[in-house]
C-alpha positions in Angstrom: 0.0 0.0 0.0 1.1 3.5 -0.7 0.1 6.2 1.7 0.3 9.9 0.9 0.1 12.1 4.0 -1.9 15.3 4.2 -0.1 18.1 6.2 -2.0 17.5 9.4 -1.5 13.8 9.3 2.2 14.3 8.8 2.4 16.8 11.7 0.4 14.5 14.0 2.7 11.6 13.2 5.8 13.7 13.9 4.4 15.0 17.2 3.2 11.5 18.2 -0.2 13.1 18.6 -2.7 10.6 20.2 -5.4 12.2 18.0 -4.0 10.3 15.0 -6.3 7.4 14.3 -4.9 4.2 15.8 -5.4 2.0 12.8 -4.0 4.6 10.5 -1.0 4.9 12.9 -0.5 1.2 12.5 -0.7 1.4 8.7 1.9 4.1 8.6 4.2 2.2 10.9 3.8 -1.1 8.9 7.1 -1.8 7.1 5.2 -3.0 4.1 3.7 0.4 3.6 5.3 3.0 1.4 4.7 6.4 3.1 5.1 9.5 0.9 5.2 13.2 1.7 4.6 15.5 -1.2 6.9 18.4 -1.8 3.7 20.4 -2.0 3.0 19.4 1.7 6.4 20.6 2.8 5.7 23.9 1.0 2.3 24.2 2.6 3.6 23.6 6.1 6.4 26.1 5.6 4.0 28.8 4.4 1.6 28.2 7.3 4.4 28.0 9.8 5.8 31.3 8.7 2.3 32.8 9.1 2.0 31.5 12.6 -0.9 29.2 11.7 0.8 26.0 12.9 3.8 24.5 14.6 6.2 22.3 12.8 9.7 21.0 13.5 12.5 23.4 12.6 14.1 20.7 10.5 10.9 19.3 8.8 12.8 17.5 6.1 15.1 15.9 8.6 12.1 14.8 10.7 10.5 13.3 7.5 13.7 11.5 6.7 14.1 10.2 10.2 10.6 8.8 10.0 11.6 6.8 7.0 9.1 8.5 4.7 9.9 9.2 1.1 9.7 12.7 -0.4 7.5 12.9 -3.5 8.5 15.6 -6.0 5.9 17.5 -8.0 6.1 16.5 -11.6 4.8 18.3 -14.7 2.2 15.5 -15.1 1.0 16.2 -11.5 0.7 19.9 -12.2 -1.2 19.2 -15.4 -3.6 16.8 -13.7 -4.2 19.1 -10.7 -5.0 22.0 -13.1 -7.6 19.8 -14.9 -9.4 18.6 -11.8 -13.0 19.6 -11.2 -13.3 22.6 -8.9 -14.7 20.7 -6.0 -11.9 22.1 -3.8 -9.9 25.3 -4.4 -6.9 24.5 -2.1 -4.0 24.1 -4.5 -2.0 21.9 -2.1 -4.9 19.5 -1.6 -5.6 19.4 -5.3 -1.9 18.5 -5.8 -2.3 15.6 -3.4 -5.3 14.4 -5.4 -3.3 14.5 -8.6 -0.4 12.7 -7.1 -2.5 10.0 -5.4 -4.3 9.5 -8.7 -1.1 9.1 -10.6 0.5 6.7 -8.1 -2.6 4.8 -7.0 -1.9 6.1 -3.5 -4.3 6.4 -0.5 -4.5 9.9 1.0 -4.3 10.0 4.8 -6.5 13.0 5.9 -9.5 14.1 7.9 -10.3 16.7 5.3 -13.7 15.9 3.8 -12.9 18.1 0.8 -11.1 15.1 -0.9 -14.3 13.0 -1.0 -15.9 14.5 -4.2 -12.8 13.4 -6.1 -13.5 9.7 -5.3 -9.9 9.2 -4.2 -9.1 6.4 -1.8 -8.6 7.7 1.8 -8.1 6.6 5.3 -8.8 8.9 8.3 -5.9 10.7 9.9 
């Protein structure tokens, strides 16, 4: 299984937040699971952190690497698909996750109901 973490799921994992769904936590920890973090998510977290909207590790990339997660670059194909998605959701970062999950056959880990109209596979964060 390939999991693609939404920003809040990533931050909850890194903070060992007990609010992260227990079965999802087990899926992320399973060595057979490929866990991905989009470059778009790192960008989103950086922007929101600089605006004081959330807290994140100073060395976010180091924390992601230490967790054993793989970084997922944004490709031209991802950008093209994200731009062509129906306007169910206007958040460009979430639209990018939809495009990347679609391309890779990944499951998005999130509590954001805005993903549902896209029919993408999800598990709750």
